[in-house]
ROKE-492268 format. One record per residue: residue in one letter; x, y, z of N, C-alpha, C in turn. Coordinates in pm, whole numbers, plus 50000, padded with zeros to 5 digits. Example, Ala and Ser with C-alpha at 12.3 -4.5 7.8 and 13.67 -1.06 7.14 Angstrom:
<atoms>
A513194943150780512304955050780513204967050780/S512854977550708513674989450714512905000350787/
</atoms>
This chain:
<atoms>
Q862958327158300862228316058234862578316358083/G862678304658029862998303357887861818302057800/G860568304457847859388302857767858778289357786/I857468288657759856768275657773857168266657656/Y857638254757692858058245257593856928236057550/F856198231157648855138221457619853888224657701/V852708222257641851418223057710850658210457670/M850078203657769849278191957737848148190857837/P847058184257799845948182257891846308172257999/D845688174158119845868163858221844688154258210/D844328146758315843288136958304841978141358359/S841818154858383840558159458445840168173258391/G840528176158269840098188458206841038200058227/G842088198458301843118208858326844228207558226/A845368213958263846548213558174847808213158252/L848848208258186850158207958242851078216658155/F851798226258217852718234958146854158231158183/E855068230858083856468227858114857318238458047/W858358242658118859258252858066860698251058124/G861598257758060862978258158107863178270858190/D863908269458300863988280358398865458281358445/G865988293858445867358295958484867458302958622/R866488300558709866488306858843867838303158917/P868398312658986869658310059053869668298059148/G870618289159133870758277859219869778266659196/A868848268459105867838257959082867368258158937/A868308259658843867928259758702867558245758658/G866708244658558866318232058501864958232558436/G864348221258420863038220058359861958219358468/Y860948228258453859898229458555858548226058489/A857588222358572856228219858530855238225358633/L854038228158582852968233158667851628227858615/R850788223158708849448217958668848408227458713/V847488231058621846408240358647845108234258614/H844078235758702842738230458678842058238558569/A840898233558522840168239958418839678254358459/D839518256358586839048269758631840208279058660/G841448274958627842608283558644843268282558777/T842778274558867843428273258999844538262858998/L845478265059081846668255559091846218242359149/A846668231259084846338217959133846968215559272/A846298208759354846798205459490848108198259480/G849058201159569850368194359575851418200359483/W851028210059401851998216059309852528228859364/P853858231259365854428243859415853958255859330/V853798267359396853308279259331854158282759210/N855448281659220856348285759113856838273759023/G856108262959033856418251358952857228241059020/L857128229058969857838217459021859108215258939/L860268214359000861508211158932861508196358893/L861448193558766861478179858717862918174458715/T863798182458658865188178658649866038190758625/S867248190458677868168201758659868758201858517/R868518190958440869048190258305868218196958197/G866978200658230866058205858129865288194658063/N864318198257979863468188557915863488190257765/R863298179157694863148179457550861708176057500/A860948168557581859608164557539858888159657660/V857578161857660856708156057769855458150457698/M854828140457768853608134557716852908127557830/R851598125757814850808117957914851198103357908/D851158096958023851408082558023850068074258015/E848958081458016847638075558005847328066258124/A848018069058236847778061258360847818070558481/G847418083058463847398092258573848678100258595/G849478101358488850698108958502851298112558371/F852598115458371853208119958245854718116358243/Y855288115858125856678113758102857378126858059/A858648127758088859458138858041860798133157999/V861318138257890862618134157838863588144757871/S864688140657941865688150057987867038146857925/P867768156557868869038153757805870248158357892/T871408153357855872638159457903873338165957781/P874038177057803874608184557689875648176657611/G875628178157480876648172257393877828181557380/E878818176557299880068184157282879848196357187/F878758196357111878468207657021877238214857071/P877128227857067875948235457112874738230757035/G873638228857111872398225057046872218210057030/F873278202357067873098187857060873248181557198/D872698169457211872718162657338873658150857335/A874088146357458874908134457470874078122557508/A873188123657607872378112957656870928117357674/F870028107757673868608109957697868208101657822/Y867508108457910866948101658027865418103358018/L864688093058060863178093558067862758094058211/L861948104458250861408105958383859908103858379/R859408099258489857958097058497857418102658631/F856318110558621855648116958735854188114358732/T853558115458848852118114758857851578128858838/F850298130258812849678143358802849478149358940/A849808142459047849858148259179851158155759208/G852108155059110853338162359125854418154459196/T854268141159201855278132659266855888123159164/L857068117459198857638107359116856768095059105/A856688088858989855958076658976856598065959056/P855818057359125856418046559211857448038459139/G858578037059205859678028959150860608035859055/W860328048459022861168055858923862178064459002/P863398064258951864438072559020864248087158987/A864778095759076864598110259061865218115258935/G866338109558893867048114558771866538107858643/G865568098558657865038091758541865868079258504/V865468072558399866138060458350866858064158221/L868028058458206868868061958090868288053957966/V868058061657857867538055457733868618054257631/C869508064357618870468064357511871738071857555/N872888066257542874148072957578875318066657510/P875318064357382876508059557315877438071057278/P878608068657231879458079657182878788087157069/G879018100257059878408107856954877498118557014/I876728124856923875748135356962874438132156897/R873348137856956871998134856906871068146356936/S869918146256874868978157356897867598153156838/G866638162456857865318160856798864468150056859/V864618146856990863888136057049862418139357054/I861598129957015860098131057017859588118857088/T858438119957158857908108657230856368107757213/D855878095757231854438093557235854208081357326/S852988079957377852658068357454852638056057366/D852978044757425852928031857351851558025657364/G850628032257432849258026957453849128016557561/A850238013157627850258003357732850898008657861/G850928021757876851498028157993852928031857981/G853598026957869854988030157844855138041357746/A856398043057697856688054357609857478049757486/L857188055857372857968054557250858748067357228/L860028065857190860868077457166861578075557032/C861868086856966862648086356843863538099056840/W864628098356767865558110056761866478107556638/Y867258118156604868278115756505869668117156573/D870658110256516871848106856591873078106856499/Y874198111556552875458111156483876448103256572/R876828091256527877688082356600878998080056524/P880148078656596881398076656530881368063256451/P882128063056336882738074256276881688083056206/Y881698096256224880618104556175881118118356134/D880258124256051880368138556030878928144156036/L878758156956028877418162756049876588162755921/T876898153955831876008151855710875488137955703/G875638130255808875268115855804874408111255922/G873428119055955872598115656067871738103156041/E871468095256152870578083856136869438084756238/I868368077156213867198077556297867188065356389/F866938067656517866818057156614865488058156689/A865048047156749863858046656827863988037456943/A863228039557051863238031157170861838030057227/R861648019357302860398017857378860768014857523/V860238022357614860458020157758859128016257823/R859118005457896857898000857961857558009758079/S856368007858134855848015758246856688014558370/D857468003958383858308002258504859718007858482/G859948013958369861248020158345862238011358278/T861867999058240862807989958173862627990758022/L863727987857949863657987357805862817975457761/A861887978057672861037967257621861847956757548/P861597943957570862367933457504862307934757352/G863417932557287863487933257141863987946257086/W863967956557169864447969857127865967971257163/G866727977557072868137978257090868557987657204/V869577983457277870177992557376870728004657304/D870468016357353870808029457292869988031857164/G868888024657146868008027557034868078016856925/T866998015156851866898006456736867018015356612/L867988011356523868258019156401867108017156302/L866598028456249865478027956153865968031356010/S866868040855997867288045555865868408036955813/D868688038655684869698030755614871098036755635/P872008029755708873328035555736874188036155610/T873858028655505874638029155381874198039855284/D873048046255318872538057055231873268070055262/A873698076955156874468089455177873598100755224/M872278099055227871378109655272871478111755420/Q871288124055468871218126855608869768125755650/A869558118255760868188116355815868038124955939/Y866898131455951866678140756063865188143256081/D864818150856185863458155656210862438144156218/P862608134656309861668123356319860448127156407/F859348119756382858138120456464857648106256478/V857018103156599856578090056626855118090656680/V854318080456636852938078956692852758063856716/R851858060256807851598046556843850758039656733/D850808026356735849958018556645848818011756721/G848778013556854847748008056937848017993756983/L849167988156941849517974456983850887974157049/G851327985257101852637985857166853737990857078/G853537990356947854517995156850854178009256800/G854818013256696854538026756646855068029156506/Y854698040656454855208045456323856138057056349/V857238057156274858158068456280858318074056138/V858178086556121858388093255995859548102856009/W860378104255906861528113155916861868119655780/Q862648129955786863068137355669864448131955624/S864708132155497866048128655446866548140055357/Q867808141455345868418152055263869498146755177/G869278147455044870308143054950870728154754862/A871598151954765872098162454680870978168354594/N870098159954542869058164954450867668159754487/D867558155554609866268149254650866118151354801/V864878154554842864598155954987863348147555017/P863548134455022862378125555053862118124155201/S860908119455230860548115355363860288100355363/R860578093655478860378079555490859568076755615/I858918064655612858128060555727858438045955753/Q858498042455882858718028655923857708024656029/H857328012056028856388006556125857107995856207/L857257998056335857857988456430856797982356519/T856907969156544856007962556634856357965656778/G855527961156870855797963057012857067956357059/S857567946756985858797939557021860007945656945/G859817957356883860947963956821861347958856681/Q860537949856626860837944256493860117951956380/V860697951556265859987957756148858717949756126/A857587956856116856307950556095856277942655965/A855477932255963855327923855843854867932555728/G855517930355608855167937555491855927950155468/W856747954255568857537966755556858987963355529/P859677971155442861077968955416861937973255536/Q863187968755535864077970355650864237984855693/Y864367993655596864628007555632863438016755593/G862248011155596861048019555582860688021755434/L859578028455417859048031855285859228046855258/R859428050255135859368063955092857918068655100/V857668080155159856318084855175855598087455043/A856348092554948855758095254816856888094754711/P856558091454585857598090354484858098103754432/S857408114954469857808127754419859028132954493/Y859558144454451860748150554513860308160154623/D861178162054718861028172854816859738172154897/Q859638162054985858528161755081859008169155207/L858518180755228859038189655333858018190855447/G858548193755568857698195555685856768183855716/T857298171855699856458159655711856038157355858/R854758154955879854188152256013853338140156006/I853048134256121852338121556130851348121856245/A850208114656223849218112856330848638099056319/A848258093156434847638080056439846228081556380/D845798071156306844448071456246843358065356334/G843798059956451842848053456544842458039656507/Q842958034756397842598021156349843868012456330/G844938015856399846178007956386847108013156277/G846678023956208847548029256101847978043456130/A848428050356032848908063956052848608072555929/I848458085455947848258094755841849418104455837/V850038105955720851168114455701850858125755613/A851278138155649851028150055569852368156655543/W852528162855428853738169655393853468180855290/D854418189155270854338200555179855208198255058/E854738201754942855528200854820855438213954741/G856548217754675856528230054597857308228654472/C857308216554414858168213754298857418204954198/C857778206654074857478196953967855948195253945/G855208206053963853748205553943852968200054055/R853568197554167852908192354285852958202054400/I852448213854378852508224354478851318223154573/G851578222254703850498221554801850818212054911/V849798209354996849938200055106849338186755063/W850058175755086849638162655044849488153655167/V848658143455154848378134855267848278120355215/Q848738110955297848668096355267848378088955392/R847508079255379847238070355493848048057555473/F848688053155583849428040655585848748030955679/A848258019655624847718009155709848818001655775/A848497992155858849537984455932850537978155840/E850127974955718850987967755625851547976955517/G851317989755522851847998755423850828009355379/P851168017255274850268027855233848988022855171/T847898029855185846618026355137846118035955029/P846228032154899845738041154796844248043754818/A843798055754792842388059254819841468053354714/L841988050654591841098047254482841138032354443/L842098024854495842218010354463841578002654574/A840427996354549839707989854658839127976554608/L838957967554703838307954754678836777957054664/V836207953954552834767956354533833917943954556/S834567932154544833837919654574834757908054609/A834277899654695835017887654731834007876654758/E834087865454683833167854454698834007842354739/A833507835154840834237823254885833287811654889/R833767800254845833047787654852834037776554863/D833617764054861834517752754883835727753554791/G836937755554855838137754954776838387766154682/L837647777454694837827788154592837437801554658/V838337811554633838007825454667838207833954538/Q837137841154501837187849554384837187864454430/L838197871854382838457885554425838357894854308/D837867906954332837787917354228838147930954285/W839307936254246839677949954285839347959554172/F839097971954208838787982154103839387995754134/S839838002254033840288016154040839988022553909/P839438034553905839228041153778840528044653705/D841648044453779842938047653717843808035953693/A843168023553697843938011353689843748004253556/A843528011453449843248005353317844427996653269/A845638000553308846817992753261847687988653377/L847077986653495847847983353614848227968553619/S849477966153655849917952553685850227951853835/A849777941253903849897940554048850227926154090/T850637924954214850897912154277849857909654382/V849297897654391848297894154492849057888054609/Y848807893554730849397888054851848307882454939/R848667872355018847697865955108848397862755239/R847657863955346848177859355478847027853655559/T847357846455664846387841655761846607848755892/E845797845555993845967851656123847257847256189/N847857836056139849097830656198850257830556106/S850167836855991851277836655897851497850655836/D852677852855783853017865155719852497865655577/W852657877055512852217878455370853037869655281/Q852327863255185852967855555081852437859554948/S853297859854851852957863354715852297851554644/L851097853854587850387843254517850627843754366/G850957855354313851177856754167850687870154120/G850887872353988850527885353931849097885553879/V848607897853865847307900153805847307912653726/M846627912753616846557924453525845177930153521/S845097943353504843797949353483843217944153352/D841867943053349841207938253230840977949953129/G841497961453159841337972853071840167982253112/T839337977653203838237986053252838457990553396/G839637987753453839907991253592839727980653691/H839267968553641839067956953733840297948053727/L840727942953847841787933253856841167921353929/R841007909953860840367898453917841317886853932/Y841057879554042841987868454078841167857254142/E841587844754114840947832954179842017825554261/D841727823454385842627816054474842007802654505/R842607791554451842107778554468842837770454577/A843797777054639844587770054743844117774554882/V842837773054907842277777155039841587765155098/S841417765855231840777755355304839507760255367/A838467751555366837227755155427837357758455577/G836627767955622836637771455765837767780655804/N838617784855711839737793955743839487807955690/R840177817655759840127831655720841407835655651/Y841247843755543842457848255473842337863455445/A843447869955453843547884155419844227885455286/Y843747894755203844287896955071844597911755054/R845607914654970845937928254931846657927754799/L846697939154730847447940554608848717948954633/G849827944854571851047952554570851327956954432/Y851647969754414851947974954278853077985254287/L853807986254180854947995154174854558008654121/E855038019254188854858032954137856218039654159/Q856848043854051858178050354059859138041054133/E859078027954105859928017854158859758015554309/I858668020554365858318017754503857088009554512/E857127998954589855957990654596854917996454697/H853707998554652852648003054739851637991554755/F850777992654855849867981854889848427987454901/S847487979654855846077982954885845757978955028/A844637983355077844207979455213843917964155213/E844197957755325843917943255335842447941255354/S841957929955302840557926255316840477911555357/W839677908555458839597894955510838417887355445/V838627875155408837627866555352837587853455427/E836397849055464836247836755537835647826055444/V836357815055427835857804055345834927795755431/P833697793955383832757786655468833217773155507/A832957769455632833297756055680832417745955615/L833017734355577832277723655513831417716155618/R830217712955576829347704555660828857692855582/L828487682155651827957670555583826607674555518/A826557672655386825387676855309825127667355198/L823837664555169823437655755067822477663254976/E822977666454852822107673754759821197663954681/G821627651054668820747641254605821127638354463/L820207632754388820447629354246820617642154163/R821537641354067821757652853975821907646853833/P820887649953751819647657853777818627649153849/N817587655553892816457649153962815197654453906/P814397646153830814557631853809815737628353721/A816297616253742817387611553659816787604253540/V817367606553422816867600353301817887591453242/G819137592453284820187583653231820907577153346/E822227577753343823007571953448822807580053580/L822947573553691822647580053819823877587053868/M823707600453893824777608953949824277614454080/A825117614354182824767619154313825737630354356/S825167640554421826017651754470825897652354623/F827077654154687827077654854832828397661954877/T828437665955004829597673055060830037665655187/L831367663555197831987657455314832817667955386/P832697669055516833547678355590834977673355612/S835187660455593836537654555617836667641655537/G837847635355548838057622855481837787610755565/A837037612455675836687601255758835797591355682/P835747578655722834927568855654833487573655634/A833007572155512831617576455478831067567155375/R829707566255377829087556455286827847563055224/L827707561055092826537566155017825777553954965/Q824447553654996823607542054963822367546654884/L821947537954795820677540154718819677529854771/L818507534454821817457525454876816167527254799/D815427515754790814077517454732813147521854841/V811847523454810810887529254900810617519755017/T810997506955008810797497755118811957497755215/G813057504955178814227505555260815287495555227/R815067487955115816047478255071817217485355004/V818447481555042819617487854989819947482054851/L820007490654748820277486154614821767488354571/L822307499654617823707502754580824417508654701/T825687505554714826497511254825827827515654770/R828227527654805829577532754768830297537854890/E831547534354913832357540055019832987552954962/V832657564255018833097576754960834017584755049/G834357579655166835287586755255836647590155192/P837177581055112838487583655047838497595854956/L837297600554914837247612254829837697625054901/G837637624755036838137635755117837147646955131/A837527657955201836657668755228836377676255099/G835147681255086834777688854968833417684054916/T832997690954810831727687354741832047678254624/H831297667254613831587656654512830387653454431/L830577649954305829567644954217830067631554160/I829387620454194829897607354158828857599254079/R829287589654005828417580953931828057568954017/L826747565654030826297554754113826227541454035/G825787542153910825617529553837824987532053703/G824987521753618824427523353483822927524853489/E822377530353381820937532953376820117520353383/A820687509253330819897497053326819767490453459/S820677494053556820697486953682819607491353779/V818987502753754817977507953841816747511353758/P815617504353789814417507453710813787520553748/A812847525253663812157537553698811427536353827/G811307547553903810617547354027811157557754125/M810647557254250811097566754353812137559554441/Y813167566954486814237561554563814697571354672/W815447565254763816107573654865817597572554853/L818317583654874819747583554889820067586055038/R821017578055091821427579755234822937581655239/L823367592355306824757595455324825077594455475/T826107586355508826397584055647827897586555670/Q828177594655774829577597055818829597601255966/G830487594956045830677598956181829437598156267/G828567588156246827417586656324826217595356278/R826367603156172825287611656117824817605555986/S823507606155965822947601255834821977611655782/L822037613855648821147622855577820417615355470/L819177619255450818367612855342817927623355243/A817857619255114817317627855004816497619354915/R815357624354872814447616854782814837619854635/G814767609454551815047611554414814137602254328/A814027606554201813187599054106813987594553983/V813667582953929814327578053808813177575853706/I813407581853588812437579753479813147573553362/R812477565153286813077558853165812267561653044/
</atoms>
């Protein structure tokens, strides 16, 4: 036996053990399932189940009553692989229905590869990532690839055959040591190490369930931190659609273990937060604050539930840590997400997104403004649309004194002039607003 490679929980409080085994005539990757009381699970051979004669590189639960195993074929250099196959088994120790005994081929282009890591995609399938050397190549130019395989063993639409490239092929840095976690929506985050002549950065990328770079993320991912030498970088899902990355630093006054949370749209600074958002007809007022933002310059971004992020313009701190912005290009009844983007060491970082709902307009009649009126008559009202509408002034007997067609004013709150002060004598009056079969009344007084 080559030692236990992987241990993971099953779906009933027990555990699955996986190891490499060189037993005569039956070498390969084996697994064994044990209950919480230490007894062997029913259907499992005493000396383990042979998963594949090729050995295993990674195993994980499929969250549907079984598990996946990644099996390689040897590459031309020791320690490297040529191809990756994905196998699927039930926790009863049998092949998953419809899956071939040797697994499904995930990656087999010319070249060599290694470091395959896997996680569930949250939908019964699997996410995989690895680093790869493809011709023309040398062993200082590794690239990062990822794949998603659905629960039926087919490649998820949108993902590249033999993997989707994540790292920058024009960058002279070598990329290696990747890790992947799900985002809860079929996609995932991949973090990896890079190696340059004077810099050892880590990068992170967010891919959607369709294999595309997530909105707000650059083509080849984000640098995890602007500092040098992010070593031993690891990643975990935050349970809210984002990821938490941790790494070690020992240079330039930043000695220790560091951590950063990345939301679905990018990194989330811990101290830059939206402290207030007020929405009313045609206007959203936003206020971000950070105690370290006395001289911060940022860009305001906005998106809707059906659109990507758009830049609205720049905003500067007022010197006290507040960054305030007014968005007047909004529509009543719609929801908008906002965030700030700011540069740090030439890398754009983003605050957490915050959703604001602009109240839907309703037919409303505020009445005379002011009330009582002492000069010319001004009336305030709100229209939910530009449909035909009529505003009338009536005396106490119901006789119509003034009529204005106000539908052309469109949706919104309006303040209009009804007539000169001499045209309406002092007394009590009614205002009537009518649109779409609805009528509202408001009482008003005129004094001279």
